[in-house]
C-alpha positions, 0 to 999 in steps of 0.5 A, spaced: 870 377 404 868 382 401 864 377 395 861 374 400 859 380 404 856 382 397 852 375 397 850 377 404 847 382 402 844 380 396 841 374 401 839 379 406 836 383 401 831 377 398 828 375 404 822 380 403 821 374 397 821 369 402 815 366 406 814 368 413 814 359 416 822 360 412 824 366 414 822 363 422 828 358 420 831 363 418 832 366 423 840 366 426 843 366 419 839 372 418 841 375 425 847 373 423 848 377 417 844 382 419 849 383 425 856 386 424 858 384 429 856 378 429 859 377 422 866 380 423 868 374 430 865 369 425 870 371 421 870 369 414 870 361 414 863 362 419 860 368 414 861 361 408 857 356 413 852 362 416 851 363 408 850 357 405 845 354 411 840 359 410 841 358 402 840 349 403 834 351 408 831 355 402 832 350 397 829 344 402 824 349 402 823 351 394 822 343 393 817 341 396 809 342 400 808 345 406 803 346 410 802 352 416 797 356 420 798 363 418 795 369 421 794 375 416 790 380 413 785 380 410 781 383 404 777 387 410 781 389 414 781 383 419 788 378 422 786 372 421 790 364 422 789 362 416 791 354 414 795 354 408 800 350 403 805 353 400 809 350 393 816 351 397 817 359 393 811 360 388 804 359 390 800 359 396 793 358 397 790 358 404 783 358 407 780 360 414 776 357 418 770 358 417 771 357 410 769 363 408 776 367 406 779 364 401 786 366 399 791 365 393 798 367 396 804 370 392 812 374 394 813 380 394 818 384 394 813 387 401 812 379 403 807 376 401 801 379 398 795 374 399 789 375 394 780 372 396 779 367 391 773 365 393 771 361 388 776 357 389 774 356 398 772 348 396 779 346 392 782 348 397 778 348 403 780 340 400 788 341 399 789 343 406 784 336 408 789 332 403 797 336 405 795 334 413 792 327 410 786 328 412 779 323 409 782 321 402 788 322 397 784 326 391 789 331 386 785 338 388 784 342 381 787 350 383 790 354 378 797 356 377 800 361 374 807 363 377 812 369 375 819 370 378 818 376 382 825 378 381 828 381 374 835 380 374 
């Protein structure tokens, strides 16, 4: 039981590295892991099931490309909706509707951080279109420097 509680605590601690769409998917699992009364009521079997369910959902997200809309804080200090494509938990590309703000996102302990990279605006716009199934299917070349955000 103590080992399960330690694993739950570790999972909750690492949840800051997860992107907003995945946090929404994990809502009930994270809520249960954070609420001592609910954890006790679920018992050790319920806790293990919840932890396994959360891990499976994270692994599923990590093994696919996810296209979604997010509202993020742009470098100009304004919140704006952007079309975003996540490549698992490694990197994301985003662009606003007007195409003037293109961003590259990476996980961090403070949540996903998006850096403006306007030189890739056209490629990111095409990437979003391809991921939505709009227009012609094509290879879209974008830079990707992927490192582990969590040190051991």
